[in-house]
Every structure is written in structure tokens, then in C-alpha cells.
All heavy atoms as a GROMACS GRO file, in nm:
protein
  610
    1MET      N    1   0.611   1.476   1.355
    1MET     CA    2   0.694   1.560   1.272
    1MET      C    3   0.617   1.599   1.146
    1MET      O    4   0.552   1.518   1.084
    1MET     CB    5   0.822   1.485   1.234
    1MET     CG    6   0.908   1.564   1.137
    1MET     SD    7   1.044   1.469   1.066
    1MET     CE    8   1.163   1.488   1.196
    2ASN      N    9   0.626   1.726   1.106
    2ASN     CA   10   0.558   1.776   0.988
    2ASN      C   11   0.638   1.739   0.864
    2ASN      O   12   0.741   1.796   0.836
    2ASN     CB   13   0.541   1.928   0.999
    2ASN     CG   14   0.475   1.987   0.877
    2ASN    OD1   15   0.440   1.917   0.783
    2ASN    ND2   16   0.460   2.116   0.876
    3ARG      N   17   0.593   1.641   0.790
    3ARG     CA   18   0.661   1.601   0.667
    3ARG      C   19   0.594   1.664   0.545
    3ARG      O   20   0.645   1.651   0.435
    3ARG     CB   21   0.661   1.449   0.654
    3ARG     CG   22   0.746   1.383   0.759
    3ARG     CD   23   0.744   1.233   0.740
    3ARG     NE   24   0.811   1.168   0.850
    3ARG     CZ   25   0.937   1.127   0.845
    3ARG    NH1   26   1.008   1.144   0.738
    3ARG    NH2   27   0.992   1.069   0.949
    4LEU      N   28   0.480   1.728   0.563
    4LEU     CA   29   0.412   1.793   0.452
    4LEU      C   30   0.466   1.935   0.437
    4LEU      O   31   0.480   2.007   0.534
    4LEU     CB   32   0.261   1.800   0.477
    4LEU     CG   33   0.186   1.669   0.492
    4LEU    CD1   34   0.039   1.695   0.516
    4LEU    CD2   35   0.205   1.582   0.371
    5LYS      N   36   0.493   1.974   0.314
    5LYS     CA   37   0.538   2.110   0.286
    5LYS      C   38   0.415   2.194   0.255
    5LYS      O   39   0.373   2.205   0.140
    5LYS     CB   40   0.636   2.110   0.170
    5LYS     CG   41   0.696   2.245   0.142
    5LYS     CD   42   0.792   2.240   0.026
    5LYS     CE   43   0.840   2.378  -0.007
    5LYS     NZ   44   0.918   2.379  -0.131
    6THR      N   45   0.354   2.248   0.360
    6THR     CA   46   0.231   2.326   0.345
    6THR      C   47   0.230   2.437   0.449
    6THR      O   48   0.292   2.426   0.554
    6THR     CB   49   0.106   2.237   0.361
    6THR    OG1   50  -0.011   2.320   0.350
    6THR    CG2   51   0.103   2.163   0.491
    7THR      N   52   0.158   2.544   0.417
    7THR     CA   53   0.141   2.653   0.514
    7THR      C   54   0.019   2.628   0.602
    7THR      O   55  -0.004   2.702   0.696
    7THR     CB   56   0.125   2.788   0.440
    7THR    OG1   57   0.008   2.782   0.358
    7THR    CG2   58   0.248   2.819   0.356
    8ALA      N   59  -0.059   2.526   0.571
    8ALA     CA   60  -0.179   2.494   0.650
    8ALA      C   61  -0.142   2.405   0.768
    8ALA      O   62  -0.043   2.331   0.762
    8ALA     CB   63  -0.280   2.420   0.562
    9PRO      N   64  -0.219   2.411   0.874
    9PRO     CA   65  -0.195   2.318   0.985
    9PRO      C   66  -0.210   2.173   0.936
    9PRO      O   67  -0.308   2.138   0.870
    9PRO     CB   68  -0.305   2.353   1.086
    9PRO     CG   69  -0.343   2.494   1.053
    9PRO     CD   70  -0.326   2.506   0.904
   10VAL      N   71  -0.111   2.092   0.964
   10VAL     CA   72  -0.107   1.954   0.914
   10VAL      C   73  -0.229   1.874   0.958
   10VAL      O   74  -0.285   1.797   0.879
   10VAL     CB   75   0.024   1.885   0.957
   10VAL    CG1   76   0.024   1.738   0.920
   10VAL    CG2   77   0.143   1.955   0.895
   11ASP      N   78  -0.274   1.892   1.081
   11ASP     CA   79  -0.393   1.820   1.128
   11ASP      C   80  -0.514   1.853   1.040
   11ASP      O   81  -0.596   1.766   1.010
   11ASP     CB   82  -0.424   1.853   1.273
   11ASP     CG   83  -0.325   1.791   1.370
   11ASP    OD1   84  -0.250   1.699   1.330
   11ASP    OD2   85  -0.321   1.836   1.487
   12ASP      N   86  -0.526   1.980   1.000
   12ASP     CA   87  -0.638   2.019   0.914
   12ASP      C   88  -0.627   1.955   0.777
   12ASP      O   89  -0.727   1.915   0.718
   12ASP     CB   90  -0.645   2.171   0.901
   12ASP     CG   91  -0.701   2.238   1.024
   12ASP    OD1   92  -0.786   2.177   1.093
   12ASP    OD2   93  -0.662   2.353   1.053
   13VAL      N   94  -0.506   1.946   0.724
   13VAL     CA   95  -0.487   1.881   0.593
   13VAL      C   96  -0.535   1.736   0.601
   13VAL      O   97  -0.610   1.690   0.515
   13VAL     CB   98  -0.339   1.888   0.549
   13VAL    CG1   99  -0.317   1.803   0.424
   13VAL    CG2  100  -0.297   2.032   0.526
   14TYR      N  101  -0.495   1.664   0.705
   14TYR     CA  102  -0.538   1.525   0.718
   14TYR      C  103  -0.688   1.513   0.738
   14TYR      O  104  -0.751   1.421   0.686
   14TYR     CB  105  -0.461   1.454   0.830
   14TYR     CG  106  -0.323   1.416   0.787
   14TYR    CD1  107  -0.211   1.478   0.842
   14TYR    CD2  108  -0.302   1.319   0.689
   14TYR    CE1  109  -0.083   1.444   0.801
   14TYR    CE2  110  -0.175   1.285   0.648
   14TYR     CZ  111  -0.066   1.348   0.704
   14TYR     OH  112   0.060   1.314   0.662
   15ARG      N  113  -0.750   1.607   0.809
   15ARG     CA  114  -0.895   1.604   0.825
   15ARG      C  115  -0.966   1.623   0.692
   15ARG      O  116  -1.067   1.560   0.664
   15ARG     CB  117  -0.940   1.709   0.926
   15ARG     CG  118  -0.909   1.672   1.068
   15ARG     CD  119  -0.971   1.772   1.166
   15ARG     NE  120  -0.924   1.743   1.299
   15ARG     CZ  121  -0.835   1.818   1.365
   15ARG    NH1  122  -0.788   1.929   1.312
   15ARG    NH2  123  -0.796   1.783   1.486
   16ILE      N  124  -0.912   1.710   0.608
   16ILE     CA  125  -0.970   1.732   0.475
   16ILE      C  126  -0.954   1.606   0.390
   16ILE      O  127  -1.049   1.559   0.327
   16ILE     CB  128  -0.906   1.855   0.407
   16ILE    CG1  129  -0.957   1.981   0.478
   16ILE    CG2  130  -0.938   1.858   0.258
   16ILE    CD1  131  -0.886   2.107   0.438
   17ILE      N  132  -0.835   1.549   0.390
   17ILE     CA  133  -0.809   1.429   0.310
   17ILE      C  134  -0.902   1.314   0.350
   17ILE      O  135  -0.950   1.239   0.266
   17ILE     CB  136  -0.661   1.388   0.322
   17ILE    CG1  137  -0.574   1.489   0.248
   17ILE    CG2  138  -0.637   1.248   0.268
   17ILE    CD1  139  -0.427   1.477   0.278
   18HIS      N  140  -0.930   1.304   0.480
   18HIS     CA  141  -1.016   1.196   0.530
   18HIS      C  142  -1.162   1.240   0.540
   18HIS      O  143  -1.242   1.172   0.607
   18HIS     CB  144  -0.963   1.146   0.664
   18HIS     CG  145  -0.825   1.089   0.655
   18HIS    ND1  146  -0.786   0.999   0.559
   18HIS    CD2  147  -0.715   1.111   0.731
   18HIS    CE1  148  -0.659   0.967   0.576
   18HIS    NE2  149  -0.613   1.034   0.678
   19THR      N  150  -1.196   1.350   0.474
   19THR     CA  151  -1.333   1.406   0.470
   19THR      C  152  -1.395   1.418   0.609
   19THR      O  153  -1.511   1.388   0.630
   19THR     CB  154  -1.426   1.325   0.377
   19THR    OG1  155  -1.442   1.193   0.428
   19THR    CG2  156  -1.373   1.321   0.236
   20ASP      N  157  -1.314   1.467   0.701
   20ASP     CA  158  -1.359   1.479   0.840
   20ASP      C  159  -1.340   1.621   0.894
   20ASP      O  160  -1.333   1.641   1.014
   20ASP     CB  161  -1.281   1.377   0.926
   20ASP     CG  162  -1.337   1.365   1.066
   20ASP    OD1  163  -1.460   1.379   1.082
   20ASP    OD2  164  -1.258   1.344   1.159
   21HIS      N  165  -1.330   1.721   0.806
   21HIS     CA  166  -1.308   1.858   0.851
   21HIS      C  167  -1.443   1.928   0.864
   21HIS      O  168  -1.527   1.920   0.774
   21HIS     CB  169  -1.218   1.934   0.754
   21HIS     CG  170  -1.156   2.056   0.814
   21HIS    ND1  171  -1.226   2.171   0.836
   21HIS    CD2  172  -1.031   2.078   0.858
   21HIS    CE1  173  -1.147   2.261   0.891
   21HIS    NE2  174  -1.026   2.206   0.905
   22HIS      N  175  -1.465   1.998   0.975
   22HIS     CA  176  -1.594   2.064   1.000
   22HIS      C  177  -1.615   2.186   0.911
   22HIS      O  178  -1.728   2.227   0.887
   22HIS     CB  179  -1.605   2.104   1.148
   22HIS     CG  180  -1.512   2.213   1.187
   22HIS    ND1  181  -1.378   2.192   1.208
   22HIS    CD2  182  -1.534   2.346   1.207
   22HIS    CE1  183  -1.320   2.307   1.240
   22HIS    NE2  184  -1.412   2.400   1.240
   23ASP      N  185  -1.507   2.248   0.860
   23ASP     CA  186  -1.518   2.367   0.775
   23ASP      C  187  -1.401   2.368   0.676
   23ASP      O  188  -1.305   2.441   0.695
   23ASP     CB  189  -1.517   2.492   0.862
   23ASP     CG  190  -1.538   2.620   0.782
   23ASP    OD1  191  -1.566   2.612   0.660
   23ASP    OD2  192  -1.526   2.729   0.841
   24PRO      N  193  -1.406   2.287   0.570
   24PRO     CA  194  -1.290   2.274   0.480
   24PRO      C  195  -1.247   2.405   0.415
   24PRO      O  196  -1.129   2.423   0.386
   24PRO     CB  197  -1.335   2.173   0.375
   24PRO     CG  198  -1.481   2.156   0.393
   24PRO     CD  199  -1.517   2.202   0.530
   25PHE      N  200  -1.340   2.499   0.395
   25PHE     CA  201  -1.300   2.624   0.330
   25PHE      C  202  -1.229   2.719   0.425
   25PHE      O  203  -1.182   2.825   0.384
   25PHE     CB  204  -1.419   2.687   0.259
   25PHE     CG  205  -1.460   2.601   0.143
   25PHE    CD1  206  -1.570   2.519   0.151
   25PHE    CD2  207  -1.383   2.597   0.027
   25PHE    CE1  208  -1.605   2.436   0.046
   25PHE    CE2  209  -1.417   2.514  -0.078
   25PHE     CZ  210  -1.528   2.434  -0.069
   26GLN      N  211  -1.215   2.679   0.550
   26GLN     CA  212  -1.127   2.749   0.643
   26GLN      C  213  -0.982   2.724   0.600
   26GLN      O  214  -0.894   2.804   0.628
   26GLN     CB  215  -1.150   2.696   0.785
   26GLN     CG  216  -1.064   2.758   0.890
   26GLN     CD  217  -1.088   2.692   1.026
   26GLN    OE1  218  -1.143   2.584   1.036
   26GLN    NE2  219  -1.045   2.759   1.129
   27ILE      N  220  -0.957   2.616   0.527
   27ILE     CA  221  -0.824   2.577   0.482
   27ILE      C  222  -0.812   2.589   0.329
   27ILE      O  223  -0.711   2.637   0.278
   27ILE     CB  224  -0.794   2.432   0.524
   27ILE    CG1  225  -0.804   2.416   0.676
   27ILE    CG2  226  -0.658   2.386   0.473
   27ILE    CD1  227  -0.711   2.506   0.755
   28LEU      N  228  -0.913   2.545   0.256
   28LEU     CA  229  -0.907   2.545   0.109
   28LEU      C  230  -0.936   2.683   0.051
   28LEU      O  231  -1.000   2.766   0.116
   28LEU     CB  232  -1.009   2.444   0.054
   28LEU     CG  233  -0.986   2.299   0.097
   28LEU    CD1  234  -1.100   2.211   0.048
   28LEU    CD2  235  -0.852   2.247   0.049
   29GLY      N  236  -0.888   2.705  -0.070
   29GLY     CA  237  -0.908   2.834  -0.137
   29GLY      C  238  -0.795   2.930  -0.105
   29GLY      O  239  -0.692   2.891  -0.051
   30PRO      N  240  -0.812   3.059  -0.137
   30PRO     CA  241  -0.707   3.158  -0.112
   30PRO      C  242  -0.711   3.209   0.033
   30PRO      O  243  -0.819   3.232   0.088
   30PRO     CB  244  -0.740   3.270  -0.210
   30PRO     CG  245  -0.888   3.261  -0.230
   30PRO     CD  246  -0.923   3.115  -0.216
   31HIS      N  247  -0.593   3.223   0.091
   31HIS     CA  248  -0.581   3.273   0.229
   31HIS      C  249  -0.458   3.361   0.241
   31HIS      O  250  -0.350   3.323   0.193
   31HIS     CB  251  -0.569   3.157   0.328
   31HIS     CG  252  -0.691   3.071   0.332
   31HIS    ND1  253  -0.802   3.103   0.408
   31HIS    CD2  254  -0.722   2.958   0.266
   31HIS    CE1  255  -0.894   3.010   0.389
   31HIS    NE2  256  -0.849   2.922   0.303
   32LEU      N  257  -0.474   3.478   0.304
   32LEU     CA  258  -0.359   3.564   0.331
   32LEU      C  259  -0.278   3.502   0.444
   32LEU      O  260  -0.334   3.461   0.545
   32LEU     CB  261  -0.406   3.704   0.368
   32LEU     CG  262  -0.480   3.779   0.257
   32LEU    CD1  263  -0.527   3.914   0.309
   32LEU    CD2  264  -0.391   3.797   0.135
   33ILE      N  265  -0.147   3.496   0.423
   33ILE     CA  266  -0.057   3.437   0.522
   33ILE      C  267   0.069   3.523   0.532
   33ILE      O  268   0.088   3.616   0.453
   33ILE     CB  269  -0.016   3.293   0.484
   33ILE    CG1  270   0.061   3.293   0.351
   33ILE    CG2  271  -0.138   3.201   0.477
   33ILE    CD1  272   0.137   3.165   0.325
   34SER      N  273   0.153   3.490   0.627
   34SER     CA  274   0.287   3.545   0.633
   34SER      C  275   0.381   3.434   0.588
   34SER      O  276   0.377   3.323   0.641
   34SER     CB  277   0.320   3.589   0.776
   34SER     OG  278   0.452   3.634   0.782
   35HIS      N  279   0.464   3.463   0.488
   35HIS     CA  280   0.556   3.362   0.433
   35HIS      C  281   0.695   3.424   0.427
   35HIS      O  282   0.715   3.525   0.361
   35HIS     CB  283   0.508   3.320   0.294
   35HIS     CG  284   0.589   3.211   0.233
   35HIS    ND1  285   0.589   3.083   0.283
   35HIS    CD2  286   0.672   3.210   0.127
   35HIS    CE1  287   0.669   3.008   0.209
   35HIS    NE2  288   0.721   3.084   0.114
   36ASP      N  289   0.788   3.362   0.498
   36ASP     CA  290   0.925   3.416   0.507
   36ASP      C  291   0.924   3.560   0.556
   36ASP      O  292   1.001   3.645   0.510
   36ASP     CB  293   0.998   3.405   0.373
   36ASP     CG  294   1.023   3.262   0.332
   36ASP    OD1  295   1.032   3.174   0.421
   36ASP    OD2  296   1.035   3.237   0.210
   37GLY      N  297   0.833   3.591   0.649
   37GLY     CA  298   0.825   3.723   0.710
   37GLY      C  299   0.757   3.829   0.625
   37GLY      O  300   0.756   3.946   0.663
   38ALA      N  301   0.698   3.791   0.512
   38ALA     CA  302   0.631   3.889   0.425
   38ALA      C  303   0.488   3.843   0.398
   38ALA      O  304   0.458   3.724   0.402
   38ALA     CB  305   0.707   3.900   0.293
   39PRO      N  306   0.398   3.940   0.371
   39PRO     CA  307   0.261   3.902   0.336
   39PRO      C  308   0.259   3.821   0.206
   39PRO      O  309   0.334   3.851   0.114
   39PRO     CB  310   0.188   4.035   0.318
   39PRO     CG  311   0.282   4.141   0.362
   39PRO     CD  312   0.418   4.083   0.370
   40ALA      N  313   0.174   3.721   0.202
   40ALA     CA  314   0.162   3.635   0.083
   40ALA      C  315   0.022   3.578   0.078
   40ALA      O  316  -0.057   3.594   0.172
   40ALA     CB  317   0.267   3.524   0.088
   41CYS      N  318  -0.007   3.510  -0.029
   41CYS     CA  319  -0.134   3.442  -0.045
   41CYS      C  320  -0.107   3.294  -0.069
   41CYS      O  321  -0.030   3.259  -0.159
   41CYS     CB  322  -0.213   3.501  -0.162
   41CYS     SG  323  -0.373   3.422  -0.187
   42ALA      N  324  -0.169   3.208   0.010
   42ALA     CA  325  -0.162   3.064  -0.010
   42ALA      C  326  -0.294   3.021  -0.074
   42ALA      O  327  -0.401   3.058  -0.025
   42ALA     CB  328  -0.140   2.990   0.120
   43ILE      N  329  -0.286   2.948  -0.182
   43ILE     CA  330  -0.405   2.895  -0.248
   43ILE      C  331  -0.397   2.744  -0.236
   43ILE      O  332  -0.298   2.682  -0.277
   43ILE     CB  333  -0.411   2.937  -0.396
   43ILE    CG1  334  -0.408   3.090  -0.405
   43ILE    CG2  335  -0.537   2.880  -0.462
   43ILE    CD1  336  -0.390   3.142  -0.545
   44ARG      N  337  -0.500   2.684  -0.174
   44ARG     CA  338  -0.499   2.540  -0.149
   44ARG      C  339  -0.621   2.474  -0.212
   44ARG      O  340  -0.729   2.533  -0.216
   44ARG     CB  341  -0.500   2.514   0.001
   44ARG     CG  342  -0.386   2.582   0.074
   44ARG     CD  343  -0.390   2.550   0.223
   44ARG     NE  344  -0.306   2.644   0.296
   44ARG     CZ  345  -0.354   2.740   0.375
   44ARG    NH1  346  -0.484   2.752   0.394
   44ARG    NH2  347  -0.270   2.820   0.437
   45ALA      N  348  -0.600   2.351  -0.259
   45ALA     CA  349  -0.710   2.276  -0.320
   45ALA      C  350  -0.694   2.128  -0.287
   45ALA      O  351  -0.583   2.077  -0.276
   45ALA     CB  352  -0.707   2.294  -0.472
   46PHE      N  353  -0.808   2.062  -0.270
   46PHE     CA  354  -0.809   1.918  -0.253
   46PHE      C  355  -0.875   1.859  -0.377
   46PHE      O  356  -0.994   1.878  -0.401
   46PHE     CB  357  -0.885   1.878  -0.127
   46PHE     CG  358  -0.890   1.730  -0.104
   46PHE    CD1  359  -0.776   1.653  -0.109
   46PHE    CD2  360  -1.010   1.667  -0.076
   46PHE    CE1  361  -0.780   1.515  -0.088
   46PHE    CE2  362  -1.017   1.530  -0.054
   46PHE     CZ  363  -0.901   1.454  -0.060
   47LEU      N  364  -0.793   1.793  -0.459
   47LEU     CA  365  -0.838   1.740  -0.587
   47LEU      C  366  -0.799   1.593  -0.598
   47LEU      O  367  -0.701   1.558  -0.664
   47LEU     CB  368  -0.775   1.821  -0.701
   47LEU     CG  369  -0.803   1.972  -0.698
   47LEU    CD1  370  -0.710   2.046  -0.792
   47LEU    CD2  371  -0.949   1.997  -0.732
   48PRO      N  372  -0.874   1.505  -0.531
   48PRO     CA  373  -0.841   1.362  -0.537
   48PRO      C  374  -0.839   1.314  -0.682
   48PRO      O  375  -0.925   1.348  -0.761
   48PRO     CB  376  -0.954   1.295  -0.459
   48PRO     CG  377  -1.018   1.402  -0.380
   48PRO     CD  378  -0.996   1.530  -0.455
   49GLY      N  379  -0.737   1.239  -0.715
   49GLY     CA  380  -0.726   1.185  -0.850
   49GLY      C  381  -0.656   1.276  -0.948
   49GLY      O  382  -0.624   1.232  -1.059
   50ALA      N  383  -0.631   1.402  -0.912
   50ALA     CA  384  -0.563   1.493  -1.004
   50ALA      C  385  -0.412   1.471  -0.995
   50ALA      O  386  -0.357   1.455  -0.887
   50ALA     CB  387  -0.596   1.638  -0.969
   51ALA      N  388  -0.349   1.471  -1.110
   51ALA     CA  389  -0.204   1.457  -1.113
   51ALA      C  390  -0.135   1.593  -1.100
   51ALA      O  391  -0.025   1.602  -1.046
   51ALA     CB  392  -0.160   1.390  -1.243
   52HIS      N  393  -0.200   1.699  -1.150
   52HIS     CA  394  -0.144   1.833  -1.149
   52HIS      C  395  -0.256   1.933  -1.125
   52HIS      O  396  -0.372   1.904  -1.154
   52HIS     CB  397  -0.076   1.866  -1.281
   52HIS     CG  398   0.026   1.765  -1.323
   52HIS    ND1  399   0.152   1.761  -1.270
   52HIS    CD2  400   0.020   1.663  -1.411
   52HIS    CE1  401   0.220   1.662  -1.325
   52HIS    NE2  402   0.140   1.599  -1.410
   53ALA      N  403  -0.219   2.052  -1.076
   53ALA     CA  404  -0.317   2.160  -1.058
   53ALA      C  405  -0.246   2.293  -1.077
   53ALA      O  406  -0.126   2.304  -1.054
   53ALA     CB  407  -0.380   2.152  -0.919
   54TRP      N  408  -0.323   2.393  -1.121
   54TRP     CA  409  -0.271   2.527  -1.140
   54TRP      C  410  -0.368   2.626  -1.077
   54TRP      O  411  -0.489   2.607  -1.082
   54TRP     CB  412  -0.258   2.561  -1.288
   54TRP     CG  413  -0.155   2.481  -1.358
   54TRP    CD1  414  -0.027   2.519  -1.384
   54TRP    CD2  415  -0.169   2.350  -1.412
   54TRP    NE1  416   0.040   2.418  -1.449
   54TRP    CE2  417  -0.046   2.312  -1.468
   54TRP    CE3  418  -0.273   2.258  -1.416
   54TRP    CZ2  419  -0.025   2.190  -1.528
   54TRP    CZ3  420  -0.252   2.135  -1.476
   54TRP    CH2  421  -0.129   2.103  -1.532
   55ALA      N  422  -0.313   2.733  -1.023
   55ALA     CA  423  -0.394   2.846  -0.978
   55ALA      C  424  -0.389   2.950  -1.089
   55ALA      O  425  -0.281   2.977  -1.144
   55ALA     CB  426  -0.338   2.904  -0.848
   56VAL      N  427  -0.503   3.003  -1.126
   56VAL     CA  428  -0.509   3.105  -1.230
   56VAL      C  429  -0.522   3.240  -1.162
   56VAL      O  430  -0.621   3.267  -1.095
   56VAL     CB  431  -0.627   3.079  -1.326
   56VAL    CG1  432  -0.633   3.188  -1.434
   56VAL    CG2  433  -0.614   2.941  -1.389
   57LEU      N  434  -0.420   3.323  -1.179
   57LEU     CA  435  -0.418   3.455  -1.119
   57LEU      C  436  -0.467   3.555  -1.222
   57LEU      O  437  -0.420   3.556  -1.336
   57LEU     CB  438  -0.276   3.491  -1.074
   57LEU     CG  439  -0.208   3.389  -0.982
   57LEU    CD1  440  -0.069   3.436  -0.945
   57LEU    CD2  441  -0.292   3.364  -0.857
   58GLY      N  442  -0.562   3.640  -1.183
   58GLY     CA  443  -0.618   3.738  -1.274
   58GLY      C  444  -0.546   3.871  -1.266
   58GLY      O  445  -0.438   3.882  -1.208
   59GLY      N  446  -0.606   3.971  -1.325
   59GLY     CA  447  -0.549   4.105  -1.324
   59GLY      C  448  -0.460   4.129  -1.444
   59GLY      O  449  -0.453   4.048  -1.537
   60PRO      N  450  -0.389   4.242  -1.443
   60PRO     CA  451  -0.307   4.278  -1.559
   60PRO      C  452  -0.193   4.179  -1.586
   60PRO      O  453  -0.145   4.168  -1.698
   60PRO     CB  454  -0.252   4.416  -1.525
   60PRO     CG  455  -0.278   4.437  -1.381
   60PRO     CD  456  -0.386   4.342  -1.339
   61ASP      N  457  -0.149   4.108  -1.483
   61ASP     CA  458  -0.042   4.009  -1.500
   61ASP      C  459  -0.100   3.867  -1.496
   61ASP      O  460  -0.040   3.777  -1.438
   61ASP     CB  461   0.062   4.023  -1.388
   61ASP     CG  462   0.131   4.158  -1.390
   61ASP    OD1  463   0.146   4.215  -1.500
   61ASP    OD2  464   0.170   4.208  -1.283
   62ALA      N  465  -0.216   3.847  -1.557
   62ALA     CA  466  -0.284   3.717  -1.553
   62ALA      C  467  -0.189   3.606  -1.596
   62ALA      O  468  -0.115   3.620  -1.693
   62ALA     CB  469  -0.407   3.720  -1.642
   63ARG      N  470  -0.190   3.499  -1.517
   63ARG     CA  471  -0.102   3.385  -1.548
   63ARG      C  472  -0.147   3.263  -1.470
   63ARG      O  473  -0.224   3.273  -1.376
   63ARG     CB  474   0.043   3.417  -1.514
   63ARG     CG  475   0.066   3.451  -1.368
   63ARG     CD  476   0.204   3.516  -1.348
   63ARG     NE  477   0.207   3.586  -1.222
   63ARG     CZ  478   0.266   3.542  -1.112
   63ARG    NH1  479   0.328   3.427  -1.113
   63ARG    NH2  480   0.264   3.612  -1.003
   64GLU      N  481  -0.097   3.149  -1.512
   64GLU     CA  482  -0.121   3.024  -1.441
   64GLU      C  483   0.001   2.993  -1.356
   64GLU      O  484   0.114   3.003  -1.403
   64GLU     CB  485  -0.144   2.910  -1.540
   64GLU     CG  486  -0.270   2.924  -1.620
   64GLU     CD  487  -0.286   2.812  -1.720
   64GLU    OE1  488  -0.197   2.725  -1.732
   64GLU    OE2  489  -0.390   2.812  -1.789
   65VAL      N  490  -0.023   2.955  -1.231
   65VAL     CA  491   0.085   2.920  -1.139
   65VAL      C  492   0.069   2.773  -1.102
   65VAL      O  493  -0.038   2.733  -1.054
   65VAL     CB  494   0.078   3.008  -1.011
   65VAL    CG1  495   0.184   2.965  -0.911
   65VAL    CG2  496   0.091   3.155  -1.046
   66PRO      N  497   0.171   2.691  -1.125
   66PRO     CA  498   0.158   2.550  -1.087
   66PRO      C  499   0.147   2.536  -0.936
   66PRO      O  500   0.215   2.606  -0.861
   66PRO     CB  501   0.286   2.485  -1.140
   66PRO     CG  502   0.380   2.596  -1.171
   66PRO     CD  503   0.300   2.722  -1.184
   67MET      N  504   0.060   2.447  -0.894
   67MET     CA  505   0.043   2.419  -0.752
   67MET      C  506   0.126   2.295  -0.719
   67MET      O  507   0.136   2.203  -0.800
   67MET     CB  508  -0.104   2.397  -0.718
   67MET     CG  509  -0.190   2.518  -0.746
   67MET     SD  510  -0.364   2.491  -0.707
   67MET     CE  511  -0.361   2.514  -0.530
   68GLU      N  512   0.183   2.295  -0.600
   68GLU     CA  513   0.263   2.180  -0.557
   68GLU      C  514   0.171   2.076  -0.492
   68GLU      O  515   0.086   2.110  -0.410
   68GLU     CB  516   0.368   2.224  -0.457
   68GLU     CG  517   0.457   2.112  -0.410
   68GLU     CD  518   0.564   2.158  -0.314
   68GLU    OE1  519   0.583   2.279  -0.296
   68GLU    OE2  520   0.629   2.069  -0.255
   69ARG      N  521   0.189   1.952  -0.529
   69ARG     CA  522   0.114   1.843  -0.466
   69ARG      C  523   0.184   1.812  -0.334
   69ARG      O  524   0.292   1.755  -0.332
   69ARG     CB  525   0.113   1.722  -0.558
   69ARG     CG  526   0.027   1.611  -0.506
   69ARG     CD  527   0.037   1.491  -0.600
   69ARG     NE  528  -0.068   1.400  -0.569
   69ARG     CZ  529  -0.154   1.352  -0.657
   69ARG    NH1  530  -0.144   1.384  -0.783
   69ARG    NH2  531  -0.248   1.270  -0.618
   70VAL      N  532   0.123   1.853  -0.223
   70VAL     CA  533   0.187   1.836  -0.093
   70VAL      C  534   0.146   1.708  -0.023
   70VAL      O  535   0.207   1.670   0.077
   70VAL     CB  536   0.164   1.959  -0.002
   70VAL    CG1  537   0.226   2.083  -0.063
   70VAL    CG2  538   0.017   1.981   0.028
   71HIS      N  539   0.044   1.641  -0.076
   71HIS     CA  540   0.004   1.510  -0.023
   71HIS      C  541  -0.043   1.425  -0.141
   71HIS      O  542  -0.116   1.473  -0.228
   71HIS     CB  543  -0.108   1.522   0.081
   71HIS     CG  544  -0.130   1.394   0.154
   71HIS    ND1  545  -0.204   1.291   0.102
   71HIS    CD2  546  -0.087   1.353   0.275
   71HIS    CE1  547  -0.206   1.191   0.187
   71HIS    NE2  548  -0.136   1.226   0.294
   72PRO      N  549  -0.002   1.297  -0.147
   72PRO     CA  550  -0.035   1.212  -0.262
   72PRO      C  551  -0.184   1.190  -0.284
   72PRO      O  552  -0.225   1.152  -0.393
   72PRO     CB  553   0.038   1.082  -0.233
   72PRO     CG  554   0.076   1.084  -0.090
   72PRO     CD  555   0.081   1.228  -0.049
   73ASP      N  556  -0.267   1.215  -0.182
   73ASP     CA  557  -0.411   1.197  -0.199
   73ASP      C  558  -0.477   1.313  -0.272
   73ASP      O  559  -0.599   1.312  -0.292
   73ASP     CB  560  -0.479   1.175  -0.063
   73ASP     CG  561  -0.453   1.036  -0.008
   73ASP    OD1  562  -0.406   0.948  -0.083
   73ASP    OD2  563  -0.478   1.016   0.113
   74GLY      N  564  -0.399   1.415  -0.310
   74GLY     CA  565  -0.454   1.522  -0.391
   74GLY      C  566  -0.466   1.657  -0.323
   74GLY      O  567  -0.547   1.739  -0.365
   75PHE      N  568  -0.386   1.683  -0.222
   75PHE     CA  569  -0.386   1.815  -0.159
   75PHE      C  570  -0.276   1.898  -0.225
   75PHE      O  571  -0.160   1.860  -0.224
   75PHE     CB  572  -0.362   1.805  -0.007
   75PHE     CG  573  -0.392   1.930   0.067
   75PHE    CD1  574  -0.518   1.952   0.119
   75PHE    CD2  575  -0.296   2.028   0.084
   75PHE    CE1  576  -0.548   2.070   0.188
   75PHE    CE2  577  -0.325   2.146   0.152
   75PHE     CZ  578  -0.451   2.166   0.204
   76PHE      N  579  -0.316   2.012  -0.285
   76PHE     CA  580  -0.225   2.098  -0.360
   76PHE      C  581  -0.218   2.236  -0.294
   76PHE      O  582  -0.316   2.281  -0.232
   76PHE     CB  583  -0.274   2.117  -0.503
   76PHE     CG  584  -0.269   1.993  -0.588
   76PHE    CD1  585  -0.372   1.901  -0.585
   76PHE    CD2  586  -0.160   1.970  -0.671
   76PHE    CE1  587  -0.368   1.787  -0.665
   76PHE    CE2  588  -0.154   1.856  -0.750
   76PHE     CZ  589  -0.258   1.764  -0.747
   77GLU      N  590  -0.103   2.304  -0.314
   77GLU     CA  591  -0.088   2.439  -0.260
   77GLU      C  592   0.007   2.520  -0.347
   77GLU      O  593   0.106   2.467  -0.399
   77GLU     CB  594  -0.035   2.434  -0.117
   77GLU     CG  595  -0.021   2.571  -0.053
   77GLU     CD  596   0.015   2.565   0.093
   77GLU    OE1  597   0.099   2.482   0.132
   77GLU    OE2  598  -0.040   2.644   0.170
   78ALA      N  599  -0.024   2.647  -0.362
   78ALA     CA  600   0.066   2.745  -0.426
   78ALA      C  601   0.074   2.864  -0.333
   78ALA      O  602  -0.027   2.906  -0.276
   78ALA     CB  603   0.013   2.787  -0.564
   79VAL      N  604   0.193   2.919  -0.318
   79VAL     CA  605   0.212   3.040  -0.234
   79VAL      C  606   0.266   3.149  -0.324
   79VAL      O  607   0.357   3.128  -0.400
   79VAL     CB  608   0.310   3.014  -0.119
   79VAL    CG1  609   0.334   3.142  -0.039
   79VAL    CG2  610   0.256   2.906  -0.026
   0.00000   0.00000   0.00000
């Protein structure tokens, strides 16, 4: 059962957490996705030891977006 609230495949998240992923940037960083039937961008980061993380969005509406900690070992995501 998927208990992680993430748009990434759960198996890939666990491979990243256990440093066993063959291509972590296939999952980490910004990725175009479909979210609730609409185009969106998922930004993912693995930051072991971090309590909080933010994605900094540029452009005319530059702002910081808090990332959700989806796994206690430091996997974060913002959509």
C-alpha cells in the first residue's frame, strides 16, 4: 500500500533513500506531471537531515514554496 504522499513511484523513492537508484535525477528535481487531471510541475529533493525545504520559483511571480516532507529520511516534494 502506498503510504507516501508523492507523485513519484514509491519504489523509486525508497531506492533513492537507500542510495540504490541507478538514475536519481530521473526522480529528483523538477518534472512535468499530470496532477488532478491538469498539467503541473513536481519538484522533488532528497535532503537527509533537513527539517524543512523550499522550492524557489523564479520569474515575475518569484516566491518560495514550502516542500512537503513525504518521508522522514528527508524526501521532500512540492507540486
